[in-house]
N, C-alpha and C positions, 0 to 999 in steps of 0.2 A: 714662755720667760726665762728665767733661769731655772733649771732642771738640777744642775750639776756644775762642776769646776773641775776639771782634771787636766786642762791644757793651757800652756802658757807659752808666749814668745819673747823670746831674746835677741835683740839686733846686736850684732858684735862684729868690730872690724878692730885687727889686731894692729894697735897703733906705731909702736916704736920698733926699732932695727931688729932686736933680739925677739920681741913680741912675745916675752915670757909672760909678762903682767898680766896683762888682759887674759889671755889663757888659763894663769893660775887662778885668776879670781873666778872665773867662769867654773873652773873645776872644782873651785870650794862652793859656788854656789849649788851645783849638782849634788856635791857631798851633803851638804845642809839640808837640801830638800830631800834626800833618800833617807837621812835620820829621821825627819819628820813627818813624811808621807805616811799616813794611817789608813789606807784604803786597800780593798781586795785587789783592783786594777791598777795598773802601773801610772804614774804622772805623766803626760807627755809633755816635752820640753821640746819646742823647734827653734833652733837657732839659726837665723839667718846673717849669711856673712858675705863680704866680696867674694868671689871666685877664687882669687889668689891665697885666700885663707882658710877655705874649707878641707882642703887635706890635712893640715896641719890640726885643725880642731877635729876632725873626725878620727886621728890616728893618735891623740895625745888627750884628749878627754877621758875622765874617770867613766867606769861603767858599774852600774848598781840593779838589780834586778827588778828593783820597784819605779825606776825611773828610766822611761823610755825617750832616748835623746836623739833626735833627727838634726842633720845639719844639711843645709842646702844654701845653694848661692842664690844671689839675688837676683841672677840672670834666670832662675827657674819663673820669676814672677814679674818680671818688668824688661821689656826688650831693649836692645842696643841702643834704639831710638828714642827712648825714653827720656821724658823731661826729669825722670828720677836721677838720673845721672849728671844732671846739671848742679847737683846740691850735694854737700857733703855733711859729715858728722851728726849735729844734733837733730837737722830737719830731715834728714835722711831717715833715720831711726824713727821719726814721729810717723812717717808715711808706712815705713812698715808696719807700726803696732796698729795701724789702721788699715789698711789694703790688704795684707796678707791673710789675715783671719777672715776677711770678707770672701777673698778668693777660694779660700779653702772651706767655708762654709760652717764655721766655728760658730758656735752659740756662746755660752760664758767663759771666759778666759783671763787670765792674768798676764799682766804686763811687767816684764823684768829688765834690769840692768846687769851689768858684770858685778858691779859694787853693792850688788843686792844680797843679803844672806837670811836664809829660813831659821829663824830660832824659836818656834813654836809647831807644836804637833797641829795637823790639818787633815781632813778627806775632802771627799767631792761636795759634800753638803754644808761644811763649816761655814762658809759665807753665803748660803742660801737661807733666805727667810721667807717662807710662803712665796716663792716663787720670784722674790726679789733680789738682787745683789746686795750685799753689806760691802759697801766700795770705802774708798779714802775719799774725804773732802776737805776743802780748804775754804777759807773767806775770800771772795772775789777780791776785794782791796790789796790783798798782800802782793798782786801780780798785774802790771801793767798790761799784760796780754788778754785779760780779762775785758778791758776797756776795747783795746783796737779791735779784737775779734767782731764786735760788735759792728764795726763797718764792712765787714765782709758777710755776714749772717742776716743785718738788718734787724737786730733786737737794740733794746735800751740797757744801757749800763746801770744796774744796782751796786752801789757799793756794798750795801748791806746784805746782798746774795752770798750763795756759796754755790762752788762748781766742784768738780772731779778733780781731784789733786794729783800731782805729778807721779812719775814711777815709783815703786810698785803700786799698782792699782787693778781693780776688775772692771772689765768691759763686757759689753754683749755685741754680738756680731750683727744683729739686727740694727742697733743704734749706730754702729760703726758703717754700714752700708748706708743707712738715712744721710750721715753727714757727708758721705763722698758724692751721692747721688745729689744731695744738695749743691756741691760746687760743681757737678757736672752740668747742672740744669740753669745755674745762676750764673755761671762763669764762662759756659758755651766751649767747652773742651772737657778732655778726659779728667777725671777728680786728680790725678797725678800732676797733670799740665799745670789745672788751675792753682792747686796749692802751690807749686813751683812759682808761678807768675806772680801770685800775690807776695812771695818773699822778695822777687825779682823786684818789684815795684816799689817795695818798702825795704832797703836794704840796711836802714839803721834802726828798725823796730822788729817786734816781734809781731807780726801781723795774726799768728795764729799760732796755737799747739795741738797736738791730737786731743788733750781733753778738753780745751776751751771750744774747740769746734764741735766735738762730739756732746759737749755738754749744751751748748749754746742753740745748736741746731732742734735736740730733742726739748728743750725748751721752747721753742718756736713753735715746735709740733704738738706740743701739750704731752709728750709720753714718756719723759724723763723719768717720772716716779712710777710708771708702770713696772718699768725694770730695775729700778733700783732704792733702798731704802732711803727716805728722807737723812738729810745731813743730819738734821738734830736727833733723830734716833739712833744714827750711827757714831754721834761723839758719846752719846751716853750706854753705848751697848756693852754687852758683858764680852762681845767678839770684835777685836780690832784687827784688821788686815795689816795694819803698820803701826810700830813703835816708834813715836818720837823721842821717847825717854833712853832707850837703849842704842841710838844710833851714835855713829863716832864720826864727826867733822873735822877732828885734828887732831895731833900727836898728844896736846897737853890733855885732851877730852878723853884720850885713848887711856891714858894713865889712869885717870880717875875712876873709868869704866871696870877696868881690869881688877881694880881692889875689890870689887863686889863679889861677894860669896857665890861659886858655882850654884846653879841651879835656880839662881834669882829669877823669878817671872819677869819676863822682859816686857810684859805690856802689850804684846803683839805678836802675830806671826812671821812678819819681814821687819828687819831692819837693812838701813845703809851703813856700811862703814866706807868712807869718803876715799876712794882710790889717791887723790891728790895729797892727801895727808902723810903719805909716802911711809905707812907703817909697815915693817916686815910681815910677808905673807905668812908667815908661821904664828906669828903672834895673833895676827886678826883670825886665823883658823882656832887657835885656839878658845879664843874669846867668843867666837860665833857659836863652837861647838861644846861651849860650856854649860849652856842653859838645857835645864834637863826636859822641858817639854810638858 
């Protein structure tokens, strides 16, 4: 099951013409990880990007001795003929978060995005409780994809249920592999082709997400809680991977948050500072690095 967590995957595509915003946010994520990683061995961060972006990322991201950053192109993992290239954006990132850790043989790993910041100290055992992961959960009723994924997996939707929430989160390679194997068997194609085809068939819906598929297949096979601590226990735990209370979703929200004194307990290890809020990165940096850990 979970023994330790010292690896993370970050899908990253530099979107605008100058491409500085996404690059700088990724740099802040790395800096924040370096501040709060408390382990004798380096934390391993794998960044997967379109080939056109890899040189810029490799030459401009900050380096720290306790964070081992690798930048690899998507083409290292998906052939040029792969259905992976038929989709863009959010769905491509989701496939990266499931497929690549499995191909690399990862066990427990974190999923990250460029607008995530680390604000609390952690080590390789922080999110492991007697062999199971302390992940981030959400009520299934809050997102429609929990209902639509049941059509793919063949389970029954329960609005009272809870599933693994969105990025950042903690997954295990065994259950990611299990979800991908289910797609291969049930939809008669490679896992990537099957996932893409489900999206193509339902252009106006969200037929699956990486977390809803991962959760639902594990529920079907009855091994979700062999790997993950139950949602109700996680909600009441002293250890929280994510803090909703310290996230920043807009400029007004940010002005309220920065008024808090430095060193305030953020309530969790990771937060989101929404990139669409268009807050100057230096101000975001000051806020994210103000937490003492």
